C-alpha positions in Angstrom: -51.3 -18.3 -19.7 -48.6 -20.1 -20.3 -50.9 -22.4 -22.5 -51.8 -18.6 -24.8 -48.1 -17.6 -25.4 -46.7 -20.9 -26.0 -49.7 -21.3 -29.0 -48.3 -17.5 -29.9 -45.0 -18.7 -30.3 -45.8 -21.9 -32.1 -47.5 -19.4 -34.8 -44.9 -17.0 -34.6 -42.7 -20.0 -35.4 -44.6 -21.3 -38.6 -44.9 -18.0 -39.9 -40.9 -17.6 -40.0 -40.8 -20.7 -41.5 -43.7 -19.7 -44.4 -42.0 -16.8 -44.8 -38.2 -18.1 -45.3 -39.5 -20.4 -48.0 -42.0 -17.2 -49.5 -38.6 -15.3 -49.7 -36.0 -18.7 -51.1 -38.6 -18.9 -53.2 -38.6 -15.0 -54.7 -35.3 -15.6 -55.0 -35.3 -18.6 -57.5 -38.5 -16.9 -59.3 -35.9 -14.0 -59.4 -32.9 -15.7 -60.7 -35.4 -16.9 -63.2 -36.8 -13.8 -64.7 -32.8 -12.5 -65.0 -31.9 -15.7 -66.8 -35.1 -14.7 -69.5 -34.6 -10.9 -69.7 -30.6 -12.3 -70.7 -31.9 -15.0 -73.1 -34.7 -12.6 -74.4 -32.1 -10.0 -75.2 -29.6 -12.3 -76.9 -32.4 -13.5 -79.0 -33.0 -9.6 -79.7 -29.2 -8.7 -80.9 -29.3 -11.9 -82.8 -32.5 -11.0 -85.0 -31.2 -7.2 -85.2 -27.8 -9.2 -86.9 -29.9 -11.6 -89.0 -32.2 -8.0 -89.8 -28.9 -6.0 -91.0 -27.1 -8.9 -92.9 -30.6 -9.4 -94.6 -30.7 -5.6 -95.6 -27.2 -5.9 -96.4 -27.4 -9.0 -98.4 -30.1 -7.9 -100.8 -28.7 -4.6 -101.1 -25.7 -6.0 -102.4 -28.0 -8.3 -105.3 -29.5 -5.2 -106.5 -26.0 -3.7 -106.6 -25.4 -6.8 -108.4 -28.5 -6.9 -110.9 -27.6 -2.8 -111.9 -24.1 -3.9 -113.6 
């Protein structure tokens, strides 16, 4: 009985260690996903501003060519 309980305790401790490792890896992955989401938002804003600047430039060029 003592051997079975010791074996069970070791298995529980090993499972706990693995769960803690998985939790740490999950947190690390979440942080990377958050950083990527922020980078994507910044890139989207830059592309939007670039598109707006191109639109304005083309309209100004069109107006200039009309005169």
